[in-house]
C-alpha positions in Angstrom: -101.2 181.7 21.9 -103.0 184.3 20.0 -104.9 183.9 16.3 -102.6 186.0 14.1 -104.5 188.3 11.8 -104.3 187.8 8.1 -105.0 190.8 5.3 -107.8 190.2 3.6 -107.6 193.4 0.6 -106.2 197.2 1.1 -108.9 200.0 -0.8 -107.1 202.4 -2.3 -108.5 205.7 -3.4 -107.7 208.8 -0.7 -104.8 210.8 -2.1 -103.4 212.4 1.4 -103.3 210.7 4.7 -105.8 208.6 6.2 -107.6 209.9 9.6 -110.3 207.8 10.7 -112.1 205.1 9.8 -116.0 203.7 10.8 -118.5 201.1 9.9 -121.3 199.2 11.8 -122.4 196.0 12.6 -125.8 196.9 10.8 -123.8 197.4 7.8 -121.1 195.0 7.7 -120.1 195.4 4.0 -119.7 199.5 3.9 -116.5 201.2 5.8 -116.8 205.5 6.0 -113.1 206.5 5.1 -111.9 210.5 5.7 -108.8 211.7 4.8 -106.5 215.2 4.7 -107.1 215.1 1.5 -110.5 217.0 2.6 -112.7 214.0 1.6 -114.9 211.1 3.0 -115.2 207.4 1.0 -118.2 205.6 1.5 -116.9 201.5 0.3 -118.2 199.0 -0.7 -116.8 195.7 0.0 -116.6 192.5 -1.7 -118.0 189.4 0.2 -117.5 187.2 -2.6 -116.9 183.5 -0.4 -115.1 182.1 -3.3 -112.5 184.2 -3.4 -112.3 184.6 -0.2 -111.5 180.4 -0.1 -109.6 180.3 -2.8 -106.9 182.8 -0.8 -107.7 185.5 -3.1 -107.6 188.9 -2.3 -110.8 190.6 -1.4 -111.1 194.7 -1.8 -113.8 196.6 -1.8 -114.8 199.6 -4.5 -115.2 203.5 -3.8 -119.5 204.2 -4.2 -119.1 207.5 -3.6 -116.8 210.7 -2.4 -118.3 213.2 -0.5 -117.2 216.5 -0.8 -117.8 220.1 0.6 -114.6 220.4 3.6 -112.5 223.0 3.4 -109.6 221.6 5.0 -108.6 218.1 6.3 -111.5 215.4 7.0 -110.3 214.9 10.8 -112.9 212.6 12.3 -116.0 210.5 10.6 -118.4 207.9 12.5 -121.6 206.2 10.6 -124.8 206.4 12.5 -126.6 203.3 14.1 -128.8 203.5 11.7 -126.3 202.9 8.3 -127.7 206.3 7.0 -126.5 209.2 7.8 -122.6 210.1 8.2 -121.0 212.7 10.6 -117.6 214.5 9.8 -115.9 217.5 11.8 -112.5 219.2 9.7 -110.2 221.1 10.3 -112.6 223.9 8.0 -114.1 224.4 11.8 -117.3 222.2 10.9 -119.1 219.3 11.3 -121.0 217.8 8.3 -124.1 215.2 8.7 -124.1 213.5 5.7 -127.0 211.3 3.8 -125.4 208.5 2.7 -128.3 207.7 0.1 -127.9 210.5 -1.6 -124.0 211.1 -0.9 -125.1 214.7 -0.2 -124.8 217.4 3.0 -128.2 217.2 5.1 -126.6 219.7 7.9 -123.8 222.1 8.1 -122.8 222.8 12.0 -121.1 226.1 12.8 -120.0 227.3 15.7 -116.4 226.6 17.2 -113.4 228.3 16.3 -110.8 226.1 15.7 -110.7 222.6 14.1 -112.7 220.3 15.3 -111.5 216.6 16.1 -114.0 214.3 17.3 -117.2 214.3 16.6 -119.7 211.3 17.6 -123.5 210.4 17.5 -125.1 209.7 20.5 -127.0 205.8 21.1 -130.3 207.7 19.2 -128.6 209.7 16.6 -130.8 211.9 17.8 -128.2 214.1 19.4 -124.4 215.1 18.8 -121.6 216.0 20.5 -117.9 217.8 19.4 -114.4 218.5 20.1 -112.4 221.0 19.2 -109.2 222.6 19.8 -110.8 225.9 20.7 -111.2 224.0 24.5 -115.2 223.3 23.8 -117.1 220.0 23.6 -120.2 220.9 22.1 -124.2 219.2 22.2 -126.1 219.6 19.0 -129.3 218.2 17.9 -129.9 216.9 13.8 -131.1 220.5 12.6 -127.1 221.4 13.1 -128.6 223.8 16.7 -125.7 224.2 19.4 -127.8 223.3 22.9 -124.5 222.9 25.4 -120.8 223.8 25.5 -118.7 222.7 27.6 -115.2 224.8 28.4 -112.6 222.6 28.8 -109.6 224.1 30.6 -107.3 221.8 32.8 -105.3 222.6 35.9 -102.5 221.3 37.5 -103.0 220.4 41.3 -100.1 218.3 42.1 -100.6 214.9 40.5 -104.4 215.4 39.5 -105.8 216.4 36.3 -109.4 218.5 36.5 
């Protein structure tokens, strides 16, 4: 029989739909969330073992709100070292955030429509984004677009190309 999951706590702070959450194994007590309220929140989770063992609900606190996007934040990821967050927005931009200062380190501008998906490479040296403009872009961390792939779908019988 499958193990049943149990709610450990609730984080409240956004004023719009939460669009994405991110964490990594090196920083298990930190969660980053993005929202349609145009913000990203960096959360520090409670790790009170006594409260947990007594069956009390745990949660966390908002350490800081990252503000700068002009429209919904659709995606957010954390770098593998936990030093940076990367976000994509319907304002057509990506932002690289320094999680120590809460400031934008770089803004990536080249997409012509909403940015829907963002990712770091495994070594954090490259960034990939996908947009409603039907492109996938490869960037360096200096916000220079190095390569653009135009995505198109052609229906050939039962296969997509």
